[in-house]
DSSP file (Angstrom, degrees, kcal/mol; ACC not computed):
  #  RESIDUE AA STRUCTURE BP1 BP2  ACC     N-H-->O    O-->H-N    N-H-->O    O-->H-N    TCO  KAPPA ALPHA  PHI   PSI    X-CA   Y-CA   Z-CA
    1    1 A X    >         0   0    0      0, 0.0     3,-0.6     0, 0.0     0, 0.0   0.000 360.0 360.0 360.0  -1.7  -30.1   68.4  -12.0
    2    2 A X  T 3   +     0   0    0      1,-0.2     2,-0.3     2,-0.0     0, 0.0   0.751 360.0  54.5 -71.5 -24.0  -30.9   64.9  -10.8
    3    3 A X  T 3  S+     0   0    0      2,-0.1     2,-0.4     0, 0.0    -1,-0.2  -0.359  71.7 157.9-109.5  52.8  -32.4   64.0  -14.2
    4    4 A X    <   -     0   0    0     -3,-0.6     2,-0.4    -2,-0.3    -2,-0.0  -0.618  24.1-158.2 -77.9 131.6  -29.5   64.8  -16.5
    5    5 A X        -     0   0    0     -2,-0.4     2,-0.6     2,-0.0    -2,-0.1  -0.928  10.8-161.6-115.0 135.2  -29.7   62.9  -19.8
    6    6 A X        -     0   0    0     -2,-0.4     5,-0.0     3,-0.2    -2,-0.0  -0.961   7.5-178.5-113.9 114.9  -26.8   62.2  -22.1
    7    7 A X  S    S+     0   0    0     -2,-0.6    -1,-0.1     1,-0.2     3,-0.0   0.737  77.5  50.3 -86.3 -23.4  -28.0   61.2  -25.5
    8    8 A X  S    S+     0   0    0      1,-0.1     2,-0.4     2,-0.0    -1,-0.2   0.649 110.1  46.1 -92.8 -14.0  -24.6   60.6  -27.2
    9    9 A X  S    S-     0   0    0      4,-0.0    -3,-0.2     3,-0.0     2,-0.1  -0.970  72.4-133.1-132.4 143.5  -23.1   58.2  -24.6
   10   10 A X     >  -     0   0    0     -2,-0.4     4,-2.0     1,-0.1     5,-0.2  -0.398  35.1-105.2 -83.0 168.9  -24.4   55.2  -22.7
   11   11 A X  H  > S+     0   0    0      1,-0.2     4,-2.5     2,-0.2     5,-0.2   0.898 123.5  54.2 -60.3 -40.9  -24.0   54.8  -19.0
   12   12 A X  H  > S+     0   0    0      1,-0.2     4,-2.4     2,-0.2    -1,-0.2   0.881 105.6  53.1 -62.1 -38.7  -21.3   52.2  -19.7
   13   13 A X  H  > S+     0   0    0      2,-0.2     4,-2.2     1,-0.2    -1,-0.2   0.924 110.9  46.6 -61.2 -44.3  -19.4   54.7  -21.9
   14   14 A X  H  X S+     0   0    0     -4,-2.0     4,-2.6     2,-0.2    -2,-0.2   0.893 110.5  51.9 -66.4 -40.4  -19.4   57.3  -19.1
   15   15 A X  H  X S+     0   0    0     -4,-2.5     4,-2.4     2,-0.2    -1,-0.2   0.923 111.0  48.4 -61.7 -44.1  -18.3   54.7  -16.6
   16   16 A X  H  X S+     0   0    0     -4,-2.4     4,-2.3     1,-0.2    -2,-0.2   0.906 111.4  50.4 -61.6 -42.0  -15.4   53.8  -18.8
   17   17 A X  H  X S+     0   0    0     -4,-2.2     4,-2.2     2,-0.2    -2,-0.2   0.918 110.7  48.3 -63.8 -43.5  -14.5   57.4  -19.3
   18   18 A X  H  X S+     0   0    0     -4,-2.6     4,-2.7     1,-0.2    -1,-0.2   0.915 110.9  51.2 -63.9 -42.8  -14.5   58.1  -15.6
   19   19 A X  H  X S+     0   0    0     -4,-2.4     4,-2.6     1,-0.2    -1,-0.2   0.902 109.3  51.0 -61.8 -40.7  -12.3   55.0  -14.9
   20   20 A X  H  X S+     0   0    0     -4,-2.3     4,-2.2     2,-0.2    -1,-0.2   0.924 111.4  47.5 -61.0 -44.5   -9.8   56.2  -17.6
   21   21 A X  H  X S+     0   0    0     -4,-2.2     4,-2.4     2,-0.2    -2,-0.2   0.925 112.2  49.4 -63.6 -44.7   -9.7   59.6  -16.0
   22   22 A X  H  X S+     0   0    0     -4,-2.7     4,-2.6     1,-0.2    -2,-0.2   0.919 111.3  49.2 -62.3 -43.9   -9.2   58.2  -12.5
   23   23 A X  H  X S+     0   0    0     -4,-2.6     4,-2.0     1,-0.2    -1,-0.2   0.892 110.1  51.6 -62.5 -39.1   -6.4   55.9  -13.7
   24   24 A X  H  X S+     0   0    0     -4,-2.2     4,-1.5    -5,-0.2    -2,-0.2   0.914 110.5  48.3 -63.6 -42.6   -4.7   58.8  -15.4
   25   25 A X  H  X S+     0   0    0     -4,-2.4     4,-1.1     1,-0.2    -2,-0.2   0.918 109.3  53.1 -63.8 -43.9   -4.9   60.8  -12.1
   26   26 A X  H  < S+     0   0    0     -4,-2.6     3,-0.5     1,-0.2     4,-0.4   0.888 106.6  53.1 -60.2 -38.8   -3.5   57.9  -10.1
   27   27 A X  H >< S+     0   0    0     -4,-2.0     3,-0.9     1,-0.2    -1,-0.2   0.864 108.1  49.7 -66.3 -35.3   -0.6   57.6  -12.4
   28   28 A X  H 3< S+     0   0    0     -4,-1.5    -1,-0.2     1,-0.2    -2,-0.2   0.671 106.1  58.1 -77.1 -15.1    0.3   61.2  -12.0
   29   29 A X  T 3< S+     0   0    0     -4,-1.1    -1,-0.2    -3,-0.5    -2,-0.2   0.460  73.5 123.4 -92.7  -0.9    0.1   60.9   -8.3
   30   30 A X    <   -     0   0    0     -3,-0.9    46,-0.9    -4,-0.4     2,-0.6  -0.407  58.8-137.0 -60.8 133.1    2.8   58.2   -8.1
   31   31 A X  B     -A   75   0A   0     44,-0.2     2,-1.4    -2,-0.1    44,-0.2  -0.836  13.6-155.8-103.5 122.6    5.5   59.5   -5.8
   32   32 A X        -     0   0    0     42,-1.6     2,-1.5    -2,-0.6    42,-0.3  -0.757  28.0-166.5 -87.4  88.0    9.1   59.1   -6.6
   33   33 A X        +     0   0    0     -2,-1.4     4,-0.1     1,-0.2    40,-0.1  -0.561  39.8 139.3 -95.1  80.0   10.0   59.3   -2.9
   34   34 A X        +     0   0    0     -2,-1.5     2,-0.5    38,-0.1    -1,-0.2   0.525  63.1  79.8 -87.2  -7.6   13.7   59.8   -2.5
   35   35 A X  S    S-     0   0    0     -3,-0.2    36,-0.1     4,-0.0     6,-0.1  -0.884  88.8-120.4-101.8 124.1   12.9   62.3    0.2
   36   36 A X    >   -     0   0    0     -2,-0.5     3,-1.5     1,-0.1    -2,-0.1  -0.217  21.8-116.5 -59.5 152.7   12.0   60.8    3.6
   37   37 A X  T 3  S+     0   0    0      1,-0.3    -1,-0.1    -4,-0.1     4,-0.1   0.796 113.4  56.5 -61.5 -29.7    8.6   61.6    5.0
   38   38 A X  T 3  S+     0   0    0      2,-0.1     2,-0.3     0, 0.0    -1,-0.3   0.551  90.3  90.9 -82.8  -5.6   10.1   63.5    8.0
   39   39 A X  S <  S-     0   0    0     -3,-1.5     2,-0.3     1,-0.1    -4,-0.0  -0.686  86.2-110.6 -89.9 142.5   12.0   65.9    5.8
   40   40 A X        -     0   0    0     -2,-0.3    43,-2.5     1,-0.0     2,-0.5  -0.550  27.7-143.1 -73.6 131.6   10.5   69.1    4.7
   41   41 A X  E     -B   82   0A   0     -2,-0.3     2,-0.4    41,-0.2    41,-0.2  -0.852  16.8-161.0 -98.9 126.5    9.6   69.2    1.0
   42   42 A X  E     -B   81   0A   0     39,-3.1    39,-2.9    -2,-0.5     2,-0.0  -0.845  15.3-124.8-110.1 142.0   10.2   72.6   -0.7
   43   43 A X     >  -     0   0    0     -2,-0.4     4,-2.8    37,-0.2     5,-0.2  -0.267  38.5-100.5 -69.0 168.6    8.7   73.8   -4.0
   44   44 A X  H  > S+     0   0    0     35,-0.5     4,-2.4     1,-0.2     5,-0.2   0.901 125.6  50.2 -59.5 -39.5   11.2   75.1   -6.6
   45   45 A X  H  > S+     0   0    0      2,-0.2     4,-2.1     1,-0.2    -1,-0.2   0.937 112.6  45.0 -65.0 -46.3   10.5   78.6   -5.6
   46   46 A X  H  > S+     0   0    0      1,-0.2     4,-2.3     2,-0.2    -2,-0.2   0.891 113.7  50.8 -65.1 -39.2   11.0   78.0   -1.9
   47   47 A X  H  X S+     0   0    0     -4,-2.8     4,-1.9     2,-0.2    -1,-0.2   0.899 110.0  49.2 -65.5 -40.5   14.2   76.0   -2.6
   48   48 A X  H  X>S+     0   0    0     -4,-2.4     5,-2.7    -5,-0.2     4,-1.1   0.889 111.0  49.9 -67.1 -37.5   15.6   78.8   -4.7
   49   49 A X  H  <5S+     0   0    0     -4,-2.1     3,-0.3     3,-0.2    -2,-0.2   0.906 108.2  53.9 -64.6 -40.9   14.8   81.3   -2.0
   50   50 A X  H  <5S+     0   0    0     -4,-2.3    -2,-0.2     1,-0.2    -1,-0.2   0.895 115.4  39.0 -58.8 -41.8   16.5   79.1    0.6
   51   51 A X  H  <5S-     0   0    0     -4,-1.9    47,-2.0    -5,-0.1    48,-0.6   0.573 110.7-121.0 -86.6 -10.1   19.6   79.0   -1.6
   52   52 A X  T  <5S+     0   0    0     -4,-1.1     2,-0.3    -3,-0.3    -3,-0.2   0.850  74.1 113.5  73.8  34.2   19.4   82.6   -2.6
   53   53 A X  S   <S-     0   0    0     -5,-2.7    -1,-0.3    -6,-0.1    -2,-0.1  -0.778  70.3 -90.6-128.6 172.8   19.2   81.8   -6.3
   54   54 A X     >  -     0   0    0     -2,-0.3     4,-2.0     1,-0.1     5,-0.2  -0.428  31.4-116.7 -82.3 161.5   16.6   82.2   -9.0
   55   55 A X  H  > S+     0   0    0      1,-0.2     4,-2.2     2,-0.2     5,-0.2   0.893 117.6  56.0 -61.6 -40.2   14.1   79.5   -9.9
   56   56 A X  H  > S+     0   0    0      1,-0.2     4,-2.4     2,-0.2    -1,-0.2   0.901 106.6  50.3 -59.0 -41.7   15.7   79.3  -13.4
   57   57 A X  H  > S+     0   0    0      2,-0.2     4,-2.9     1,-0.2    -1,-0.2   0.921 109.2  49.2 -65.2 -44.3   19.1   78.6  -11.8
   58   58 A X  H  X S+     0   0    0     -4,-2.0     4,-2.2     1,-0.2    -1,-0.2   0.877 111.8  50.2 -65.5 -34.6   17.8   75.8   -9.5
   59   59 A X  H  X S+     0   0    0     -4,-2.2     4,-2.6     2,-0.2    -1,-0.2   0.933 111.9  47.8 -65.0 -45.6   16.1   74.2  -12.6
   60   60 A X  H  X S+     0   0    0     -4,-2.4     4,-2.2     1,-0.2     6,-0.3   0.914 111.9  49.8 -60.9 -43.6   19.4   74.4  -14.5
   61   61 A X  H  X>S+     0   0    0     -4,-2.9     5,-1.7     2,-0.2     6,-1.3   0.895 111.5  48.7 -64.0 -39.8   21.4   73.0  -11.6
   62   62 A X  H ><5S+     0   0    0     -4,-2.2     3,-0.8    -5,-0.2    -2,-0.2   0.941 113.3  46.6 -64.3 -46.2   18.9   70.1  -11.3
   63   63 A X  H 3<5S+     0   0    0     -4,-2.6    -2,-0.2     1,-0.2    -1,-0.2   0.835 113.3  48.7 -66.2 -32.9   19.0   69.3  -15.0
   64   64 A X  H 3<5S-     0   0    0     -4,-2.2    -1,-0.2    -5,-0.2    -2,-0.2   0.560 115.0-113.6 -84.9  -7.7   22.8   69.5  -15.2
   65   65 A X  T <<5S+     0   0    0     -4,-0.8    -3,-0.2    -3,-0.8     4,-0.1   0.514  81.4 125.0  89.3   4.6   23.2   67.2  -12.2
   66   66 A X      < +     0   0    0     -5,-1.7     2,-0.5    -6,-0.3    -4,-0.2   0.850  69.8  58.0 -65.4 -33.5   24.7   69.9  -10.0
   67   67 A X  S    S-     0   0    0     -6,-1.3    -2,-0.1    -9,-0.1     5,-0.1  -0.879 104.3-111.0 -95.7 125.8   22.0   69.1   -7.4
   68   68 A X    >   -     0   0    0     -2,-0.5     3,-1.9     1,-0.1     4,-0.2  -0.175  19.1-120.8 -58.6 148.2   22.2   65.5   -6.4
   69   69 A X  G >  S+     0   0    0      1,-0.3     3,-1.1     2,-0.2    -1,-0.1   0.802 111.5  59.0 -60.6 -31.6   19.3   63.2   -7.5
   70   70 A X  G 3  S+     0   0    0      1,-0.2    -1,-0.3    15,-0.0    15,-0.1   0.467  92.7  70.5 -79.1   1.4   18.4   62.3   -3.9
   71   71 A X  G <  S+     0   0    0     -3,-1.9    11,-2.9    14,-0.1     2,-0.3   0.488 103.7  34.6 -94.4  -4.2   17.8   66.0   -3.1
   72   72 A X  E <   - C   0  81A   0     -3,-1.1     2,-0.3     9,-0.3     9,-0.2  -0.966  60.2-169.3-145.7 162.9   14.6   66.3   -5.2
   73   73 A X  E     - C   0  80A   0      7,-2.8     7,-3.1    -2,-0.3     2,-0.5  -0.977  20.5-125.7-148.4 158.7   11.6   64.3   -6.2
   74   74 A X  E     - C   0  79A   0    -42,-0.3   -42,-1.6    -2,-0.3     2,-0.6  -0.925  15.2-172.9-109.9 130.2    8.8   64.5   -8.6
   75   75 A X  E >  S-AC  31  78A   0      3,-2.4     3,-0.8    -2,-0.5     2,-0.5  -0.923  74.4 -48.4-119.1 102.0    5.1   64.3   -7.5
   76   76 A X  T 3  S-     0   0    0    -46,-0.9   -47,-0.1    -2,-0.6   -44,-0.1  -0.624 121.6 -27.1  68.2-123.7    3.1   64.2  -10.7
   77   77 A X  T 3  S+     0   0    0     -2,-0.5    -1,-0.2    -3,-0.1   -48,-0.0   0.841 120.1  87.5 -89.6 -38.7    4.5   67.1  -12.6
   78   78 A X  E <   - C   0  75A   0     -3,-0.8    -3,-2.4    -4,-0.1     2,-0.4  -0.234  67.9-140.4 -65.1 152.4    5.8   69.4   -9.8
   79   79 A X  E     - C   0  74A   0     -5,-0.2   -35,-0.5    -7,-0.0     2,-0.3  -0.935  15.3-166.2-113.9 136.1    9.3   68.9   -8.4
   80   80 A X  E     - C   0  73A   0     -7,-3.1    -7,-2.8    -2,-0.4     2,-0.3  -0.917   8.4-143.3-122.6 149.4   10.0   69.2   -4.7
   81   81 A X  E     -BC  42  72A   0    -39,-2.9   -39,-3.1    -2,-0.3     2,-0.6  -0.855  19.0-117.0-114.8 146.1   13.3   69.5   -3.0
   82   82 A X  E  >  -B   41   0A   0    -11,-2.9     4,-2.6    -2,-0.3     5,-0.2  -0.708  17.8-154.3 -79.4 120.3   14.5   68.1    0.3
   83   83 A X  H  > S+     0   0    0    -43,-2.5     4,-2.5    -2,-0.6     5,-0.2   0.923  95.1  50.9 -61.7 -43.6   15.3   71.0    2.7
   84   84 A X  H  > S+     0   0    0    -44,-0.3     4,-2.1     1,-0.2    -1,-0.2   0.922 112.8  45.0 -60.5 -46.0   17.8   68.8    4.6
   85   85 A X  H  > S+     0   0    0      2,-0.2     4,-2.8     1,-0.2    -1,-0.2   0.877 112.3  51.5 -68.5 -37.9   19.6   67.7    1.4
   86   86 A X  H  X S+     0   0    0     -4,-2.6     4,-2.8     2,-0.2    -1,-0.2   0.914 110.7  48.1 -65.5 -41.2   19.7   71.2    0.0
   87   87 A X  H  X S+     0   0    0     -4,-2.5     4,-2.4     2,-0.2    -2,-0.2   0.905 112.9  48.7 -64.5 -40.1   21.2   72.6    3.2
   88   88 A X  H  X S+     0   0    0     -4,-2.1     4,-2.0    -5,-0.2    -2,-0.2   0.924 112.5  48.4 -62.6 -45.0   23.8   69.8    3.2
   89   89 A X  H  X S+     0   0    0     -4,-2.8     4,-1.1     1,-0.2    -2,-0.2   0.910 111.6  49.8 -60.8 -43.8   24.6   70.5   -0.4
   90   90 A X  H  < S+     0   0    0     -4,-2.8     7,-0.3     1,-0.2     6,-0.2   0.885 109.7  50.9 -65.2 -38.6   24.9   74.3    0.3
   91   91 A X  H >< S+     0   0    0     -4,-2.4     3,-0.5     1,-0.2    -1,-0.2   0.886 112.9  45.8 -65.3 -37.8   27.2   73.6    3.2
   92   92 A X  H 3< S+     0   0    0     -4,-2.0    -1,-0.2     1,-0.3    -2,-0.2   0.659 122.4  37.4 -78.9 -15.7   29.5   71.4    1.1
   93   93 A X  T ><  +     0   0    0     -4,-1.1     3,-2.5    -3,-0.2     4,-0.5  -0.535  69.2 168.1-132.5  64.5   29.4   73.9   -1.8
   94   94 A X  G X   +     0   0    0     -3,-0.5     3,-0.7     1,-0.3    -1,-0.1   0.723  69.6  67.9 -57.0 -24.8   29.5   77.3    0.0
   95   95 A X  G 3  S+     0   0    0      1,-0.2    -1,-0.3    -3,-0.1    -5,-0.1   0.639  96.4  55.3 -71.5 -12.6   30.3   79.2   -3.2
   96   96 A X  G <  S+     0   0    0     -3,-2.5     2,-0.4    -6,-0.2    -1,-0.2   0.671  98.3  67.6 -93.6 -16.4   26.8   78.4   -4.6
   97   97 A X    <   -     0   0    0     -3,-0.7     3,-0.2    -4,-0.5   -45,-0.2  -0.859  43.2-178.6-117.4 138.0   24.6   79.8   -1.8
   98   98 A X  S    S+     0   0    0    -47,-2.0   -46,-0.2    -2,-0.4    -1,-0.1   0.685  91.3  24.5 -92.9 -24.4   24.0   83.3   -0.6
   99   99 A X  S    S+     0   0    0    -48,-0.6   -47,-0.2   -49,-0.1    -1,-0.2  -0.537  71.2 132.8-146.1  68.6   21.6   82.2    2.2
  100  100 A X              0   0    0     -3,-0.2    -9,-0.1     1,-0.2    -1,-0.1   0.162 360.0 360.0-112.2  20.1   22.1   78.6    3.4
  101  101 A X              0   0    0    -51,-0.1    -1,-0.2   -11,-0.0   -51,-0.0   0.481 360.0 360.0 -83.8 360.0   22.2   79.0    7.2
């Protein structure tokens, strides 16, 4: 496999393509870090389990603003929730959570 030949693209074309892909990946890895590094970051599924609600509900609450903006962050496409902020939110809104202890 050391002597792979590409007839349709030059080496410069391939280098440009790789650079484009790398730049695209770097852009998706930008972290909107409203959650401190020492706070546990939960996936949507883990956050919904913590609050005792469905994933659909936590998504709806995030989109409607019911969950404060500083309680979640986006890393690329996935969304992560601050465990500390969700517990604080659940304590202040006891009617929303089944399991917030």
